[in-house]
Phi, psi and omega in degrees: 000162185070003174290128180278168186303332182293344177264357180280124177090175182268144178284170177303321184301309183289329176295310182297320178297310184290314183290315184299302180294327172305315181286316176299322183283353179289334179290322181288329181288319180296318178304312184294328179277322176296324176288345182069020181288326185233162175282173177302315180303312179296321177299321183288321172298311176306317183298315183290329178287318172310308182296319179295320173302314178297311173303316177299319179289312181290328178295316181302317176301310180300319176303312181297319181294326179289322182290322179274356177061048181286330179295346173271354181278157174284175184300316179297307184290329182287327177297321179301326183274322191282330183300310176291335179291322178300314184300311179301313180299323178298314176303306180301320176296315180302308186294315176295320177297320179292327178290321178296313179302315181298315181293330182287312179301315179300318183293324183282312182230014174076008183270133182268104179247022191296315181298325182283323186264330187266319191269008181234150171286144179210174182306342177300333175302317180294321176298317179294323174299314182292313180296316182291324178295317175303310183295315184296312184295318179299316183297317185281324181297315179301313185288328176292319174299313182297322174297320178291318176306311181293324175294319180295313178306311185296315177294328176293319183293325176294320179299318176296319179293319179295320177297318177298315182299319176297314180296324177293320177294321177292320182295316179301327176285333182286321182300313177299327185293310178294323186290309182300320177300316181295323181290330175291318180299318183287321182303324184284346184261336190313308185277317182274344178209076181304318180300313178299320182296325174294313177298326177291321179297319176302315176301313177301319178299316178297320181291319179291315182304315187287314186291326180289319180292316183290341181299333176292347187249144178284336180209158180222166180286163178296325179299320180288319179296317184293329179296318180295315177302310182300321182294315180296317177300321180297319181294323177285332179288342173293329182267321178281335188053237183289345183287345182241123185230126183232132175247149180232140182223089187248133173286117185295341181281359180256013186301326182256009177284138184276138177221166176295140180298145174071007187284304178295318181308321180298315177301317179295321176304310181298321184297322185283313186288317186261356182248283188295315184298340183274344184264131183304319185262012181074213179170185184245139175248124177256122187247116179237140174222104186230168183256136178223103191052245183254029182236145160271122180253117177252128176238133176233123185240137180210156177289156178126190180234127177295128179248138182261015181295153186295325181291332179266349184251355179306316181296315175296321181296315183296317177303312179301317182286329175295319185290321180301312184293314189284321184245012174047049175084000181274340179266159185215142170220133180218152179233123185240163173236083185293336177213171182299130171065030175224130180241138179235118173260124180244131185236121177241121185237126175299136178278121184251132180284000000 
């Protein structure tokens, strides 16, 4: 009682031992019966002894190999050890099998063949070499393969952990960037529009709650991202009033497609901060989310001139690195100036099933 499930049934090792040597020994059982040397009862006992001898020898080898940690060795040092081990196992196999055969012959007809079978070399050695070599090589090949698989899995896990850590760091840089810009917008409203400032604080609270929650996820739906964008636009319109005009052109079929959180919001934020805010009369920001082949194509157009200064590009740089980590080069972001005083930011994200 109290035995856990892991002790129920045979392990893979013992299943292979019993099945493998059981099948190999069937040939020797057939030979014993075919030659008529033994009765069926005697042949079955001989069969069980053959299986036991083979399992005993190989299990003894396994015990020694585990104790000496041979499975942790590289190929070259391992080969140096297993070649003499195979020879020793083969000699032991020959001597034990010959001893068993002599004992059986003596049991069956009383003939003493000990000197003939045990103290001389005979073809049983070749059989031992063949079977022991196959077993030892198969045993170490399996463990070498298992070790390589485990190493690959471990490296993959490390890569995922490292990638997630990088994404978290980049996201942590992005949220303060978004927060500081929003606080500056609210500060401008406090004296001239207290009611608008209160509304802006409510919007900012909702935005921060959403953005901090979504930070835990690598992706959100287009619909969720656009709700965040619309709240941000409303927050900025309280400050810019008639100077800011925003249009939306969203493909409804993309509503549930997953994209990185704060990706479209960042493009809109840059368009307003580095585009509309720099224009005396303000301007219009056009936001488009469409499907192109197997990609979600986001375009944000705004008036102004694209600046490559470090203070204006930190958000785009972080987004670019996030895309590289998350999509391994399959996503793309670019900023172009197709005409004077017109900037177009394009974000292409692969649609994943």
